py3Dmol code that shows the C-alpha trace and the ligand (Angstrom):
import py3Dmol

protein = """\
ATOM      1  CA  MET A   1     -89.596  48.203-123.016  1.00  0.00           C
ATOM      2  CA  ASN A   2     -92.474  46.986-125.072  1.00  0.00           C
ATOM      3  CA  ALA A   3     -95.215  44.341-125.475  1.00  0.00           C
ATOM      4  CA  GLN A   4     -94.845  42.874-122.096  1.00  0.00           C
ATOM      5  CA  CYS A   5     -97.143  42.441-119.117  1.00  0.00           C
ATOM      6  CA  ALA A   6     -96.056  44.845-116.415  1.00  0.00           C
ATOM      7  CA  LEU A   7     -97.272  44.959-112.849  1.00  0.00           C
ATOM      8  CA  ILE A   8     -96.765  48.317-111.079  1.00  0.00           C
ATOM      9  CA  THR A   9     -97.303  48.632-107.361  1.00  0.00           C
ATOM     10  CA  GLY A  10     -97.630  52.188-105.921  1.00  0.00           C
ATOM     11  CA  ALA A  11     -98.865  53.197-109.292  1.00  0.00           C
ATOM     12  CA  ASN A  12    -100.342  56.499-108.055  1.00  0.00           C
ATOM     13  CA  GLY A  13     -97.078  57.594-106.485  1.00  0.00           C
ATOM     14  CA  GLU A  14     -94.370  59.954-107.650  1.00  0.00           C
ATOM     15  CA  ILE A  15     -92.535  57.417-109.881  1.00  0.00           C
ATOM     16  CA  GLY A  16     -95.574  55.288-110.760  1.00  0.00           C
ATOM     17  CA  HIS A  17     -97.409  58.266-112.170  1.00  0.00           C
ATOM     18  CA  SER A  18     -94.664  58.797-114.748  1.00  0.00           C
ATOM     19  CA  LEU A  19     -93.642  55.207-115.281  1.00  0.00           C
ATOM     20  CA  LEU A  20     -97.170  54.014-116.065  1.00  0.00           C
ATOM     21  CA  LYS A  21     -97.537  56.536-118.914  1.00  0.00           C
ATOM     22  CA  ALA A  22     -94.097  55.621-120.322  1.00  0.00           C
ATOM     23  CA  LEU A  23     -94.890  51.902-120.303  1.00  0.00           C
ATOM     24  CA  ALA A  24     -98.340  52.401-121.731  1.00  0.00           C
ATOM     25  CA  ALA A  25     -96.872  54.585-124.570  1.00  0.00           C
ATOM     26  CA  THR A  26     -94.704  51.643-125.719  1.00  0.00           C
ATOM     27  CA  GLY A  27     -97.513  49.148-125.923  1.00  0.00           C
ATOM     28  CA  ASN A  28     -97.117  47.253-122.683  1.00  0.00           C
ATOM     29  CA  SER A  29    -100.092  45.706-120.957  1.00  0.00           C
ATOM     30  CA  ILE A  30    -100.272  47.148-117.451  1.00  0.00           C
ATOM     31  CA  ILE A  31    -101.701  45.868-114.178  1.00  0.00           C
ATOM     32  CA  SER A  32    -101.556  48.576-111.486  1.00  0.00           C
ATOM     33  CA  ILE A  33    -101.982  48.401-107.729  1.00  0.00           C
ATOM     34  CA  ASP A  34    -102.396  51.347-105.406  1.00  0.00           C
ATOM     35  CA  LEU A  35    -103.812  51.909-102.016  1.00  0.00           C
ATOM     36  CA  ASN A  36    -105.763  54.859-103.294  1.00  0.00           C
ATOM     37  CA  GLU A  37    -108.344  54.976-106.095  1.00  0.00           C
ATOM     38  CA  HIS A  38    -106.696  55.267-109.546  1.00  0.00           C
ATOM     39  CA  THR A  39    -107.421  58.339-111.714  1.00  0.00           C
ATOM     40  CA  PRO A  40    -109.619  57.731-114.711  1.00  0.00           C
ATOM     41  CA  GLU A  41    -106.551  58.685-116.868  1.00  0.00           C
ATOM     42  CA  HIS A  42    -104.610  55.778-115.318  1.00  0.00           C
ATOM     43  CA  THR A  43    -107.399  53.308-115.359  1.00  0.00           C
ATOM     44  CA  ALA A  44    -107.841  53.872-119.077  1.00  0.00           C
ATOM     45  CA  LEU A  45    -104.134  52.996-119.606  1.00  0.00           C
ATOM     46  CA  CYS A  46    -104.316  49.725-117.592  1.00  0.00           C
ATOM     47  CA  GLU A  47    -105.677  46.331-118.258  1.00  0.00           C
ATOM     48  CA  GLU A  48    -106.723  46.221-114.620  1.00  0.00           C
ATOM     49  CA  SER A  49    -106.344  48.813-111.791  1.00  0.00           C
ATOM     50  CA  ILE A  50    -106.392  47.098-108.392  1.00  0.00           C
ATOM     51  CA  THR A  51    -107.130  49.379-105.376  1.00  0.00           C
ATOM     52  CA  GLY A  52    -105.998  47.974-102.119  1.00  0.00           C
ATOM     53  CA  ASP A  53    -103.189  47.287 -99.636  1.00  0.00           C
ATOM     54  CA  ILE A  54    -100.211  45.422-100.961  1.00  0.00           C
ATOM     55  CA  LEU A  55    -100.277  43.279 -97.744  1.00  0.00           C
ATOM     56  CA  ASP A  56    -103.866  42.109 -98.577  1.00  0.00           C
ATOM     57  CA  GLU A  57    -103.860  38.535-100.049  1.00  0.00           C
ATOM     58  CA  ASP A  58    -106.884  39.384-102.200  1.00  0.00           C
ATOM     59  CA  VAL A  59    -104.813  42.168-103.906  1.00  0.00           C
ATOM     60  CA  ILE A  60    -101.972  39.617-104.593  1.00  0.00           C
ATOM     61  CA  ARG A  61    -104.455  37.057-105.980  1.00  0.00           C
ATOM     62  CA  ALA A  62    -106.103  39.623-108.224  1.00  0.00           C
ATOM     63  CA  ALA A  63    -102.632  40.336-109.814  1.00  0.00           C
ATOM     64  CA  GLU A  64    -101.438  36.710-109.889  1.00  0.00           C
ATOM     65  CA  LYS A  65    -103.857  35.565-112.584  1.00  0.00           C
ATOM     66  CA  TYR A  66    -101.994  37.522-115.185  1.00  0.00           C
ATOM     67  CA  ASP A  67     -98.859  36.281-117.056  1.00  0.00           C
ATOM     68  CA  ILE A  68     -96.654  38.912-115.630  1.00  0.00           C
ATOM     69  CA  ASP A  69     -93.224  39.451-117.248  1.00  0.00           C
ATOM     70  CA  VAL A  70     -91.972  42.298-115.048  1.00  0.00           C
ATOM     71  CA  ILE A  71     -92.967  43.852-111.763  1.00  0.00           C
ATOM     72  CA  PHE A  72     -92.053  47.382-110.842  1.00  0.00           C
ATOM     73  CA  HIS A  73     -92.487  47.238-107.044  1.00  0.00           C
ATOM     74  CA  LEU A  74     -92.705  50.949-106.179  1.00  0.00           C
ATOM     75  CA  ALA A  75     -95.033  50.964-103.144  1.00  0.00           C
ATOM     76  CA  ALA A  76     -93.238  52.052-100.010  1.00  0.00           C
ATOM     77  CA  LEU A  77     -93.321  54.503 -97.041  1.00  0.00           C
ATOM     78  CA  LEU A  78     -90.580  57.089 -97.607  1.00  0.00           C
ATOM     79  CA  SER A  79     -88.023  58.076 -94.937  1.00  0.00           C
ATOM     80  CA  LYS A  80     -89.963  60.669 -92.978  1.00  0.00           C
ATOM     81  CA  SER A  81     -93.271  58.715 -92.894  1.00  0.00           C
ATOM     82  CA  ALA A  82     -91.310  55.559 -91.868  1.00  0.00           C
ATOM     83  CA  GLU A  83     -89.715  57.458 -88.859  1.00  0.00           C
ATOM     84  CA  LEU A  84     -93.176  58.437 -87.742  1.00  0.00           C
ATOM     85  CA  ASN A  85     -94.317  54.773 -87.683  1.00  0.00           C
ATOM     86  CA  PRO A  86     -91.313  52.414 -88.024  1.00  0.00           C
ATOM     87  CA  GLU A  87     -93.205  49.201 -87.387  1.00  0.00           C
ATOM     88  CA  ARG A  88     -95.791  50.032 -90.034  1.00  0.00           C
ATOM     89  CA  ALA A  89     -92.907  51.005 -92.385  1.00  0.00           C
ATOM     90  CA  HIS A  90     -91.350  47.606 -91.822  1.00  0.00           C
ATOM     91  CA  ARG A  91     -94.614  45.862 -92.726  1.00  0.00           C
ATOM     92  CA  VAL A  92     -95.196  47.860 -95.853  1.00  0.00           C
ATOM     93  CA  ASN A  93     -91.615  48.110 -97.039  1.00  0.00           C
ATOM     94  CA  VAL A  94     -90.302  44.703 -96.131  1.00  0.00           C
ATOM     95  CA  GLU A  95     -93.281  42.360 -95.905  1.00  0.00           C
ATOM     96  CA  GLY A  96     -94.781  44.115 -98.923  1.00  0.00           C
ATOM     97  CA  THR A  97     -91.631  43.448-100.956  1.00  0.00           C
ATOM     98  CA  LEU A  98     -91.621  39.885 -99.775  1.00  0.00           C
ATOM     99  CA  GLN A  99     -95.221  39.431-101.104  1.00  0.00           C
ATOM    100  CA  PHE A 100     -94.099  40.511-104.605  1.00  0.00           C
ATOM    101  CA  LEU A 101     -90.948  38.418-104.633  1.00  0.00           C
ATOM    102  CA  GLN A 102     -93.110  35.404-103.773  1.00  0.00           C
ATOM    103  CA  LEU A 103     -95.632  36.460-106.451  1.00  0.00           C
ATOM    104  CA  ALA A 104     -92.816  36.618-108.969  1.00  0.00           C
ATOM    105  CA  GLN A 105     -91.503  33.244-107.890  1.00  0.00           C
ATOM    106  CA  ARG A 106     -94.868  31.658-108.343  1.00  0.00           C
ATOM    107  CA  VAL A 107     -95.665  33.284-111.643  1.00  0.00           C
ATOM    108  CA  GLY A 108     -92.160  32.453-112.885  1.00  0.00           C
ATOM    109  CA  LYS A 109     -92.507  28.791-111.887  1.00  0.00           C
ATOM    110  CA  ARG A 110     -95.945  28.535-113.397  1.00  0.00           C
ATOM    111  CA  ARG A 111     -94.656  29.960-116.697  1.00  0.00           C
ATOM    112  CA  GLY A 112     -91.218  28.282-116.651  1.00  0.00           C
ATOM    113  CA  LYS A 113     -89.436  31.615-117.119  1.00  0.00           C
ATOM    114  CA  SER A 114     -88.073  34.248-114.844  1.00  0.00           C
ATOM    115  CA  VAL A 115     -90.092  37.290-113.810  1.00  0.00           C
ATOM    116  CA  LYS A 116     -88.066  40.477-113.584  1.00  0.00           C
ATOM    117  CA  VAL A 117     -88.637  42.494-110.358  1.00  0.00           C
ATOM    118  CA  LEU A 118     -87.459  46.162-110.656  1.00  0.00           C
ATOM    119  CA  PHE A 119     -86.844  47.744-107.393  1.00  0.00           C
ATOM    120  CA  PRO A 120     -86.357  51.369-106.477  1.00  0.00           C
ATOM    121  CA  SER A 121     -83.737  51.414-103.766  1.00  0.00           C
ATOM    122  CA  THR A 122     -82.254  54.663-102.454  1.00  0.00           C
ATOM    123  CA  ILE A 123     -79.355  56.649-101.246  1.00  0.00           C
ATOM    124  CA  ALA A 124     -80.965  56.198 -97.824  1.00  0.00           C
ATOM    125  CA  VAL A 125     -79.218  52.769 -97.623  1.00  0.00           C
ATOM    126  CA  TYR A 126     -75.973  54.701 -96.881  1.00  0.00           C
ATOM    127  CA  GLY A 127     -75.197  56.048 -93.436  1.00  0.00           C
ATOM    128  CA  ILE A 128     -72.155  58.262 -93.042  1.00  0.00           C
ATOM    129  CA  PRO A 129     -71.489  58.606 -89.281  1.00  0.00           C
ATOM    130  CA  THR A 130     -70.374  62.314 -89.225  1.00  0.00           C
ATOM    131  CA  LEU A 131     -70.662  65.410 -91.319  1.00  0.00           C
ATOM    132  CA  GLU A 132     -66.849  65.730 -91.153  1.00  0.00           C
ATOM    133  CA  GLU A 133     -66.529  62.273 -92.731  1.00  0.00           C
ATOM    134  CA  LYS A 134     -69.169  63.001 -95.350  1.00  0.00           C
ATOM    135  CA  ARG A 135     -67.232  66.141 -96.386  1.00  0.00           C
ATOM    136  CA  LEU A 136     -64.078  63.955 -96.781  1.00  0.00           C
ATOM    137  CA  THR A 137     -65.821  61.259 -98.864  1.00  0.00           C
ATOM    138  CA  ASP A 138     -65.693  61.108-102.606  1.00  0.00           C
ATOM    139  CA  LYS A 139     -68.633  59.810-104.663  1.00  0.00           C
ATOM    140  CA  LEU A 140     -69.739  56.672-102.786  1.00  0.00           C
ATOM    141  CA  ARG A 141     -69.546  53.236-104.389  1.00  0.00           C
ATOM    142  CA  GLU A 142     -72.328  50.642-103.890  1.00  0.00           C
ATOM    143  CA  ASP A 143     -70.532  48.739-101.138  1.00  0.00           C
ATOM    144  CA  GLU A 144     -69.447  51.666 -98.959  1.00  0.00           C
ATOM    145  CA  TYR A 145     -71.104  52.893 -95.678  1.00  0.00           C
ATOM    146  CA  GLN A 146     -73.852  50.337 -95.706  1.00  0.00           C
ATOM    147  CA  THR A 147     -75.070  51.458 -92.240  1.00  0.00           C
ATOM    148  CA  PRO A 148     -78.384  53.361 -92.659  1.00  0.00           C
ATOM    149  CA  ILE A 149     -79.662  55.374 -89.743  1.00  0.00           C
ATOM    150  CA  THR A 150     -83.363  55.399 -90.892  1.00  0.00           C
ATOM    151  CA  MET A 151     -85.960  52.589 -90.838  1.00  0.00           C
ATOM    152  CA  TYR A 152     -86.617  53.357 -94.498  1.00  0.00           C
ATOM    153  CA  GLY A 153     -82.906  52.935 -95.459  1.00  0.00           C
ATOM    154  CA  ALA A 154     -82.663  49.740 -93.422  1.00  0.00           C
ATOM    155  CA  ASN A 155     -85.825  48.326 -95.073  1.00  0.00           C
ATOM    156  CA  LYS A 156     -84.539  49.165 -98.545  1.00  0.00           C
ATOM    157  CA  LEU A 157     -81.079  47.696 -97.840  1.00  0.00           C
ATOM    158  CA  TYR A 158     -82.633  44.492 -96.477  1.00  0.00           C
ATOM    159  CA  ASN A 159     -84.922  44.335 -99.527  1.00  0.00           C
ATOM    160  CA  GLU A 160     -81.881  44.472-101.865  1.00  0.00           C
ATOM    161  CA  HIS A 161     -80.587  41.352-100.027  1.00  0.00           C
ATOM    162  CA  LEU A 162     -84.029  39.617-100.228  1.00  0.00           C
ATOM    163  CA  GLY A 163     -84.137  40.253-103.949  1.00  0.00           C
ATOM    164  CA  ARG A 164     -80.693  38.796-104.477  1.00  0.00           C
ATOM    165  CA  TYR A 165     -81.700  35.878-102.276  1.00  0.00           C
ATOM    166  CA  TYR A 166     -84.791  35.059-104.246  1.00  0.00           C
ATOM    167  CA  SER A 167     -82.990  35.451-107.532  1.00  0.00           C
ATOM    168  CA  ASP A 168     -79.862  33.409-106.834  1.00  0.00           C
ATOM    169  CA  HIS A 169     -80.260  31.294-103.758  1.00  0.00           C
ATOM    170  CA  TYR A 170     -83.944  30.651-103.036  1.00  0.00           C
ATOM    171  CA  ARG A 171     -84.515  27.431-101.133  1.00  0.00           C
ATOM    172  CA  GLN A 172     -80.958  26.400-101.782  1.00  0.00           C
ATOM    173  CA  MET A 173     -81.350  23.076 -99.819  1.00  0.00           C
ATOM    174  CA  SER A 174     -84.224  21.898-102.015  1.00  0.00           C
ATOM    175  CA  GLU A 175     -83.614  18.865-104.236  1.00  0.00           C
ATOM    176  CA  ILE A 176     -84.847  20.556-107.383  1.00  0.00           C
ATOM    177  CA  ARG A 177     -83.560  24.045-108.286  1.00  0.00           C
ATOM    178  CA  GLU A 178     -85.920  26.715-107.083  1.00  0.00           C
ATOM    179  CA  SER A 179     -83.852  29.777-107.874  1.00  0.00           C
ATOM    180  CA  GLY A 180     -83.879  31.529-111.204  1.00  0.00           C
ATOM    181  CA  TYR A 181     -87.579  32.317-111.482  1.00  0.00           C
ATOM    182  CA  VAL A 182     -87.006  35.802-109.990  1.00  0.00           C
ATOM    183  CA  ASP A 183     -84.668  38.287-111.802  1.00  0.00           C
ATOM    184  CA  PHE A 184     -84.309  41.074-109.305  1.00  0.00           C
ATOM    185  CA  ARG A 185     -82.702  44.290-110.415  1.00  0.00           C
ATOM    186  CA  GLY A 186     -82.583  47.662-108.600  1.00  0.00           C
ATOM    187  CA  VAL A 187     -81.342  51.174-108.802  1.00  0.00           C
ATOM    188  CA  ARG A 188     -80.453  53.374-105.841  1.00  0.00           C
ATOM    189  CA  PHE A 189     -82.341  56.561-106.606  1.00  0.00           C
ATOM    190  CA  PRO A 190     -81.052  59.969-105.489  1.00  0.00           C
ATOM    191  CA  GLY A 191     -83.799  62.473-104.555  1.00  0.00           C
ATOM    192  CA  LEU A 192     -86.221  62.685-107.446  1.00  0.00           C
ATOM    193  CA  ILE A 193     -87.700  65.874-108.760  1.00  0.00           C
ATOM    194  CA  SER A 194     -90.890  65.767-110.808  1.00  0.00           C
ATOM    195  CA  ALA A 195     -92.668  68.647-112.611  1.00  0.00           C
ATOM    196  CA  PHE A 196     -96.002  66.903-112.196  1.00  0.00           C
ATOM    197  CA  THR A 197     -96.194  65.592-108.658  1.00  0.00           C
ATOM    198  CA  VAL A 198     -94.973  66.781-105.250  1.00  0.00           C
ATOM    199  CA  PRO A 199     -93.676  64.078-103.069  1.00  0.00           C
ATOM    200  CA  SER A 200     -94.710  63.601 -99.475  1.00  0.00           C
ATOM    201  CA  GLY A 201     -93.130  61.706 -96.626  1.00  0.00           C
ATOM    202  CA  GLY A 202     -89.558  61.955 -97.824  1.00  0.00           C
ATOM    203  CA  THR A 203     -86.466  63.799 -96.521  1.00  0.00           C
ATOM    204  CA  SER A 204     -85.165  64.841 -99.989  1.00  0.00           C
ATOM    205  CA  ASP A 205     -88.532  66.624-100.413  1.00  0.00           C
ATOM    206  CA  PHE A 206     -86.968  70.084 -99.675  1.00  0.00           C
ATOM    207  CA  ALA A 207     -85.930  70.394-103.330  1.00  0.00           C
ATOM    208  CA  PRO A 208     -89.226  69.589-104.987  1.00  0.00           C
ATOM    209  CA  GLU A 209     -91.188  71.494-102.305  1.00  0.00           C
ATOM    210  CA  MET A 210     -89.047  74.548-102.845  1.00  0.00           C
ATOM    211  CA  ILE A 211     -89.570  74.446-106.584  1.00  0.00           C
ATOM    212  CA  HIS A 212     -93.287  73.780-106.592  1.00  0.00           C
ATOM    213  CA  LYS A 213     -93.866  76.508-103.932  1.00  0.00           C
ATOM    214  CA  ALA A 214     -91.935  78.938-106.039  1.00  0.00           C
ATOM    215  CA  ALA A 215     -93.923  78.040-109.096  1.00  0.00           C
ATOM    216  CA  GLN A 216     -97.123  79.030-107.268  1.00  0.00           C
ATOM    217  CA  GLY A 217     -95.649  82.272-106.072  1.00  0.00           C
ATOM    218  CA  LEU A 218     -95.629  80.988-102.424  1.00  0.00           C
ATOM    219  CA  PRO A 219     -92.731  81.479 -99.943  1.00  0.00           C
ATOM    220  CA  TYR A 220     -90.740  78.465 -98.830  1.00  0.00           C
ATOM    221  CA  SER A 221     -88.842  77.827 -95.648  1.00  0.00           C
ATOM    222  CA  CYS A 222     -86.237  75.143 -96.315  1.00  0.00           C
ATOM    223  CA  PHE A 223     -85.785  72.500 -93.594  1.00  0.00           C
ATOM    224  CA  VAL A 224     -82.038  71.894 -94.239  1.00  0.00           C
ATOM    225  CA  ARG A 225     -78.954  74.156 -94.141  1.00  0.00           C
ATOM    226  CA  PRO A 226     -77.884  75.937 -97.345  1.00  0.00           C
ATOM    227  CA  ASP A 227     -74.742  73.749 -97.607  1.00  0.00           C
ATOM    228  CA  ALA A 228     -76.777  70.485 -97.290  1.00  0.00           C
ATOM    229  CA  GLN A 229     -75.846  68.291-100.226  1.00  0.00           C
ATOM    230  CA  ILE A 230     -77.308  65.045-101.683  1.00  0.00           C
ATOM    231  CA  PRO A 231     -77.622  63.877-105.317  1.00  0.00           C
ATOM    232  CA  PHE A 232     -80.878  64.554-107.218  1.00  0.00           C
ATOM    233  CA  MET A 233     -82.346  63.498-110.554  1.00  0.00           C
ATOM    234  CA  ALA A 234     -85.105  64.649-112.847  1.00  0.00           C
ATOM    235  CA  MET A 235     -88.066  62.218-112.957  1.00  0.00           C
ATOM    236  CA  PRO A 236     -87.712  61.381-116.715  1.00  0.00           C
ATOM    237  CA  ASP A 237     -84.221  60.061-116.009  1.00  0.00           C
ATOM    238  CA  GLY A 238     -85.517  58.062-112.998  1.00  0.00           C
ATOM    239  CA  VAL A 239     -88.191  56.384-115.234  1.00  0.00           C
ATOM    240  CA  LYS A 240     -85.543  55.838-117.957  1.00  0.00           C
ATOM    241  CA  ALA A 241     -83.225  54.130-115.438  1.00  0.00           C
ATOM    242  CA  LEU A 242     -85.939  51.624-114.469  1.00  0.00           C
ATOM    243  CA  ILE A 243     -86.876  50.837-118.039  1.00  0.00           C
ATOM    244  CA  ASP A 244     -83.274  50.594-119.328  1.00  0.00           C
ATOM    245  CA  LEU A 245     -82.318  48.301-116.396  1.00  0.00           C
ATOM    246  CA  ALA A 246     -85.358  46.168-117.136  1.00  0.00           C
ATOM    247  CA  ASP A 247     -84.253  45.932-120.769  1.00  0.00           C
ATOM    248  CA  ALA A 248     -80.572  45.187-120.081  1.00  0.00           C
ATOM    249  CA  PRO A 249     -79.370  41.621-120.952  1.00  0.00           C
ATOM    250  CA  LEU A 250     -78.831  39.738-117.739  1.00  0.00           C
ATOM    251  CA  GLU A 251     -75.447  38.479-118.803  1.00  0.00           C
ATOM    252  CA  LYS A 252     -74.223  42.109-118.925  1.00  0.00           C
ATOM    253  CA  LEU A 253     -75.117  42.713-115.289  1.00  0.00           C
ATOM    254  CA  THR A 254     -72.290  42.268-112.822  1.00  0.00           C
ATOM    255  CA  ARG A 255     -74.502  43.181-109.784  1.00  0.00           C
ATOM    256  CA  ARG A 256     -78.211  43.366-109.035  1.00  0.00           C
ATOM    257  CA  ILE A 257     -78.186  46.834-107.440  1.00  0.00           C
ATOM    258  CA  TYR A 258     -76.705  49.941-109.059  1.00  0.00           C
ATOM    259  CA  ASN A 259     -76.100  53.498-107.994  1.00  0.00           C
ATOM    260  CA  ILE A 260     -77.361  56.017-110.516  1.00  0.00           C
ATOM    261  CA  GLY A 261     -76.498  59.656-110.412  1.00  0.00           C
ATOM    262  CA  ALA A 262     -77.288  62.883-112.327  1.00  0.00           C
ATOM    263  CA  PHE A 263     -76.302  66.024-110.341  1.00  0.00           C
ATOM    264  CA  ALA A 264     -75.531  66.852-106.739  1.00  0.00           C
ATOM    265  CA  PRO A 265     -76.243  70.453-105.822  1.00  0.00           C
ATOM    266  CA  THR A 266     -76.301  71.970-102.403  1.00  0.00           C
ATOM    267  CA  ALA A 267     -79.635  73.358-101.098  1.00  0.00           C
ATOM    268  CA  SER A 268     -78.485  76.890-101.756  1.00  0.00           C
ATOM    269  CA  GLU A 269     -77.626  76.041-105.348  1.00  0.00           C
ATOM    270  CA  ILE A 270     -81.123  74.655-105.771  1.00  0.00           C
ATOM    271  CA  ALA A 271     -82.535  77.872-104.178  1.00  0.00           C
ATOM    272  CA  GLU A 272     -80.499  80.031-106.661  1.00  0.00           C
ATOM    273  CA  LEU A 273     -81.747  78.072-109.690  1.00  0.00           C
ATOM    274  CA  THR A 274     -85.288  78.172-108.358  1.00  0.00           C
ATOM    275  CA  GLN A 275     -85.024  81.924-108.117  1.00  0.00           C
ATOM    276  CA  GLN A 276     -83.690  82.106-111.633  1.00  0.00           C
ATOM    277  CA  ALA A 277     -86.400  79.840-112.999  1.00  0.00           C
ATOM    278  CA  PHE A 278     -89.249  81.477-111.000  1.00  0.00           C
ATOM    279  CA  PRO A 279     -88.160  85.063-110.502  1.00  0.00           C
ATOM    280  CA  GLY A 280     -89.256  86.609-107.189  1.00  0.00           C
ATOM    281  CA  ALA A 281     -89.330  83.280-105.372  1.00  0.00           C
ATOM    282  CA  GLU A 282     -89.059  83.778-101.620  1.00  0.00           C
ATOM    283  CA  ILE A 283     -86.791  81.171-100.070  1.00  0.00           C
ATOM    284  CA  THR A 284     -85.512  81.149 -96.511  1.00  0.00           C
ATOM    285  CA  PHE A 285     -83.623  78.497 -94.522  1.00  0.00           C
ATOM    286  CA  ALA A 286     -84.824  77.135 -91.100  1.00  0.00           C
ATOM    287  CA  PRO A 287     -83.046  73.857 -90.653  1.00  0.00           C
ATOM    288  CA  ASP A 288     -84.862  71.134 -88.733  1.00  0.00           C
ATOM    289  CA  ILE A 289     -82.097  69.450 -86.797  1.00  0.00           C
ATOM    290  CA  LYS A 290     -83.737  65.951 -87.093  1.00  0.00           C
ATOM    291  CA  ARG A 291     -84.328  66.046 -90.810  1.00  0.00           C
ATOM    292  CA  GLN A 292     -80.880  67.687 -91.383  1.00  0.00           C
ATOM    293  CA  ALA A 293     -79.257  64.811 -89.505  1.00  0.00           C
ATOM    294  CA  ILE A 294     -80.772  62.217 -91.949  1.00  0.00           C
ATOM    295  CA  ILE A 295     -79.608  64.338 -94.950  1.00  0.00           C
ATOM    296  CA  ASP A 296     -76.078  64.570 -93.417  1.00  0.00           C
ATOM    297  CA  SER A 297     -75.929  60.797 -93.222  1.00  0.00           C
ATOM    298  CA  TRP A 298     -76.611  60.440 -96.933  1.00  0.00           C
ATOM    299  CA  PRO A 299     -73.821  60.801 -99.517  1.00  0.00           C
ATOM    300  CA  ALA A 300     -73.089  64.090-101.162  1.00  0.00           C
ATOM    301  CA  ASP A 301     -72.853  62.171-104.481  1.00  0.00           C
ATOM    302  CA  VAL A 302     -72.679  58.624-105.768  1.00  0.00           C
ATOM    303  CA  ASP A 303     -70.366  56.756-108.114  1.00  0.00           C
ATOM    304  CA  ASP A 304     -72.435  55.302-110.914  1.00  0.00           C
ATOM    305  CA  SER A 305     -69.790  53.872-113.024  1.00  0.00           C
ATOM    306  CA  ALA A 306     -70.969  50.281-112.681  1.00  0.00           C
ATOM    307  CA  ALA A 307     -74.379  51.220-114.198  1.00  0.00           C
ATOM    308  CA  ASN A 308     -72.614  53.152-116.923  1.00  0.00           C
ATOM    309  CA  ARG A 309     -70.321  50.245-117.736  1.00  0.00           C
ATOM    310  CA  ASP A 310     -72.951  47.418-117.537  1.00  0.00           C
ATOM    311  CA  TRP A 311     -76.105  48.996-119.094  1.00  0.00           C
ATOM    312  CA  ASN A 312     -74.879  52.334-120.481  1.00  0.00           C
ATOM    313  CA  TRP A 313     -76.536  54.437-117.744  1.00  0.00           C
ATOM    314  CA  GLN A 314     -76.285  58.147-118.249  1.00  0.00           C
ATOM    315  CA  PRO A 315     -78.740  60.817-117.346  1.00  0.00           C
ATOM    316  CA  ASP A 316     -80.256  63.019-120.092  1.00  0.00           C
ATOM    317  CA  TYR A 317     -80.890  65.895-117.750  1.00  0.00           C
ATOM    318  CA  ASP A 318     -78.084  67.820-116.006  1.00  0.00           C
ATOM    319  CA  LEU A 319     -79.028  70.513-113.410  1.00  0.00           C
ATOM    320  CA  ASN A 320     -79.612  73.389-115.838  1.00  0.00           C
ATOM    321  CA  ARG A 321     -81.515  71.272-118.311  1.00  0.00           C
ATOM    322  CA  THR A 322     -83.661  69.940-115.451  1.00  0.00           C
ATOM    323  CA  PHE A 323     -84.552  73.467-114.324  1.00  0.00           C
ATOM    324  CA  PHE A 324     -84.976  75.268-117.632  1.00  0.00           C
ATOM    325  CA  GLU A 325     -86.154  72.639-120.041  1.00  0.00           C
ATOM    326  CA  TYR A 326     -88.079  70.258-117.809  1.00  0.00           C
ATOM    327  CA  LEU A 327     -89.218  71.915-114.605  1.00  0.00           C
ATOM    328  CA  ALA A 328     -89.890  75.606-115.442  1.00  0.00           C
ATOM    329  CA  PRO A 329     -92.027  75.045-118.544  1.00  0.00           C
ATOM    330  CA  ASN A 330     -93.920  71.986-117.243  1.00  0.00           C
ATOM    331  CA  ILE A 331     -94.547  73.365-113.826  1.00  0.00           C
ATOM    332  CA  ALA A 332     -95.604  76.755-115.205  1.00  0.00           C
ATOM    333  CA  GLU A 333     -98.164  75.008-117.239  1.00  0.00           C
ATOM    334  CA  ARG A 334     -99.402  72.972-114.329  1.00  0.00           C
ATOM    335  CA  TYR A 335     -99.982  75.984-112.124  1.00  0.00           C
ATOM    336  CA  GLN A 336    -100.686  78.307-115.159  1.00  0.00           C
ATOM    337  CA  ASN A 337     -98.544  80.966-113.567  1.00  0.00           C
ATOM    338  CA  LYS A 338     -96.683  84.020-114.513  1.00  0.00           C
ATOM    339  CA  TYR A 339     -93.481  83.365-112.549  1.00  0.00           C
ATOM    340  CA  ALA A 340     -91.741  80.874-114.757  1.00  0.00           C
ATOM    341  CA  ASN A 341     -88.643  81.773-116.779  1.00  0.00           C
ATOM    342  CA  GLY A 342     -88.254  78.914-119.209  1.00  0.00           C
ATOM    343  CA  ARG A 343     -85.176  80.591-120.704  1.00  0.00           C
TER     344      ARG A 343
END
"""
ligand_1 = """\
7
LIG
N -86.570 60.477 -101.527
C -86.402 59.483 -100.487
C -86.737 60.080 -99.190
O -86.531 61.304 -98.999
C -85.029 58.876 -100.398
O -84.907 57.813 -101.335
O -87.236 59.390 -98.310
"""
view = py3Dmol.view(width=600, height=400)
view.addModel(protein, "pdb")
view.setStyle({"model": 0}, {"cartoon": {"style": "trace"}})
view.addModel(ligand_1, "xyz")
view.setStyle({"model": 1}, {"stick": {}})
view.zoomTo()
view.show()
């Protein structure tokens, strides 16, 4: 994606951190928003960095003066944080998304062209009722088990519907056509693993926490069972997915929300690879029944054939490449440690 005006919300977060750099590297003009102060490195890459709450009208007004082509709306409370304060999660995750859909609608109408809204949805929109049933399921398609058990999953699933509504049906009773100014597109991310940031507030955090602790030579007690299984992805592929979907011609898209997959290891497979990548890593398992129940409701893997067919989605990083070419060398450098085995 290049030479466009991109607005990124949650720019300091896990995905924002990497996406911002990738967009800046290809000549895009970037407006960033985050609740926390931006780093000098980020500020230097942005036309404007706005610090504030996405629910604050002043923040929206500050962004609205730009001729925005695409919004990457990343700001959200993840699954664990959302369970600790469900009402706040609803405000941030749902009302926050509504703010940016409305912003896109206004900017699109002002400019007479649609504004793309790229949305990170999640495997948390799925809710498989029992572990027995999860073990019997194949890779889940987009329309299966749409019964999330978390506030976060429910928020994201509803946001998918909101995005479709703004894009295709907004104010459908109005005399003049009001839809078509928002072009909403989303990917359902698996757990993401970054070499550069450690997530907080999520339930898939056990994998990145395990790896980052090992890289620092610290022991880790994993909060899910060794056989717990959900899909994961290396952060460069997550960023690539958002950019590739933004670049895809609209006429090729047969849906607005796509599953994307990369690999789907069990927690014990992640532990074994972590021990190979960071020899001597001390990993134990002490499942937390509540967090485990959330992981058990998420799919073991997803069917991403629609993304592959419509916009050529395929990950660059399989599990081994993620560990030995992406994580081990980059994390080792980050912590300047002696544990990494970059093979
Ligand atoms: N990584 C997210 C979480 O654990 C799921 O999308 O909340």
